[in-house]
C-alpha positions, 0 to 999 in steps of 0.5 A: 447811118439811116436804115435802107428803105424797106416798104413799097412807099419808100421803094417807089417814090412819087412826086409832082412838078407842075403837070409832070408826075415822076415815079422813081424806083428807089431800092438801090441796095437791090439794084431796084429789083421790083417786088410784088408790092412795088409793082402794085405801087407803080401801077397805082401811081400810073392809074392815079395820074391817069385819073388826075386832070392836073397830071399831063405827063408821067415820068419813070426814073431809076437811080444812077447805075440802075433803072431796075435789075428786073423782078425780085428773084425771091418773088420768083422763087416763092411762086415756083415753090408755092404756085402763088404768083399774085396779080400785081405784075399782071395788073401793071402789064394790063394797064400799060397799053391803056395809058393815054397820057404821054410817058417819058422814061430815063435809063442809066445803067441796068435795065433788065427784064421788065426794065427793058420791056417797060420802055416799049410802053413809053413814048420817049425814052432817054438812056446813057451810054453805060445803060444795059438793056437785057431780057434774060427770060430764056436763060431763066427758062421763062418767056418774054412778057409785057407784049414784048414778043409782039412789040420788039419784032415790030420795032426792030425786025426779027433778027435784032428782036431774036438777039434781045429776046431769045439769045439774051444779048446785051444792048447798050444805050446806043444799040437800043437807040439804033434799034428804035427801042429808045429815043436818044442817048445822052450823057449821064449828067444830062439824063434827068434834065433831058427827061424833065425837059421833054416831059414839061414840053409834052405837058404844055401841049394841048392834052386832048390833041396829044392823047388822040395822036398817041391813040392813033399811033398806038392803034387798036390795042386788043391784039396786044392785050391778048398777047400780054395775057398769053405771055403771062399764062406761059410765063406762069407755067414755065415758072413752075417748071423743073426747067425753070427751077434748075435755071434759078438754082444755077443762077443763084449758085453763080451769084454766090 
């Protein structure tokens, strides 16, 4: 039996089909939990695709049963101990509002933390009925990230947003579609074909007109970028707090 992937290059797979660049989380033994190195690889692939005229659409996928279970907890615990968080996460979060090319994502199974908030910066997201969108930040004594404290209430209203971000409730694929968080629910065996069909259709459209339309719809991103920075500052402060330390100890004890 071959060894499990253990490098960022193996954990983030990047491929090209025509004008569509696909980025896939590939750490199934850890339910695609994202390490600092994986954040850097993801941001690098998106930036490279933005700079390459041959790429007209980004696709982001996970594995069957897990888009991603969120941040690797070992990285969180290391930061809580050493105070050294690194820039990889924030580099990605700063990049997301600036993406000009369309982003299509597909979710099957777990979409936890950044696994949910990442789709706020996608243009079209498909999910399966068994998908679970969850942002357990408050339960870990943390705060929302990726601009979700601004974007989620704007998309789904205060009460649904509060249920997702503050109550840490699970949203099924259908719940997410009903709330406007994603575009459409499809069967598990149709997910990737639906994603690629949409991505290829977008890649075939006039690129400048499509980019201008996306820019007009997104509007001025300065307020969003400021909120991402504010969330990141509060997140880092909370991560070093006794409250978060106790929450992580309790969480790890439940896992054991």
